[in-house]
N, C-alpha and C positions, 0 to 999 in steps of 0.2 A: 429794730436792731437784731442782728444775727447772733444768736446765742450758741451756735455750734462751735465745738472746739476745733483747733487747727488740725488735729488728727482726723476728725470726721470730714473736714474739707479736702484732705489729701487722699482719702479713700478712692474717690472716682478716678483720680489721676493714677493711683497705683493699679487699679483694675484695668485702666486703659493701657498702661505700660505692660502689664502682664499679658493682656490680649495681643498686644503688638509683638511681644517676645514669642508667644506661642505661634502666631501667624508667620513670623519670619522663620522660625524653626521648622514649621510644617511645609513651607514653600518648596524647598529642595525635594522633600519626600514626595510631595504631590506631583512635582514636575518630572520626577524620575519614574513614577509608577503610573499615574493616571494620564498624564499628557503624552506619553510615548506613543500610544496607538494613533493619536491625532497628528503626530509629526512623522509618522513612519513612511518616509519616502526617500528615494535615492537622490533625486535632483531637488534643489541645487546642491552642488558639491561645495564644501567649504574646506579649503586647504587640501583638496583631493579626497576628503572624507565624505561619505554619504551623509545627508542631512541628519538622519536619526543618530548616527554615531557622533557627529559633531555636537548635537543637542545633548546627548548623554555626557560627553566629555566636558562640555561647558558647565553643566550642572554639577558634575563631580568636582570640578575645580572651584565652583562658586559656593559649594556647601561649607567649606571651612570659613569663608568670609562671612557667610550668614550666621554661623555659630559664634564667630568672634563678635559680631554685632549684637547678638543675643546676650553674650557674656558681658559686654560693655554696658548694655542697657540694664542688666541685672545688678551690676555693681554700683550704679548711680543711686544716690539717695532720693 
């Protein structure tokens, strides 16, 4: 029989959720700093913008959505 308390059983789940929140929060930072040299090209053009500028704009717009997701994951019990 398993004698561990319910609190001990939820610890791995809490650690997993915290790792997920940190990963989601770091994703825009990494994509805007580390990935930019790898996408630094003019073609293809997206809506008339060079690819690198469209990449940066997309991640700037996606950052609030990622942080909202982190916030919602944090509030859940």
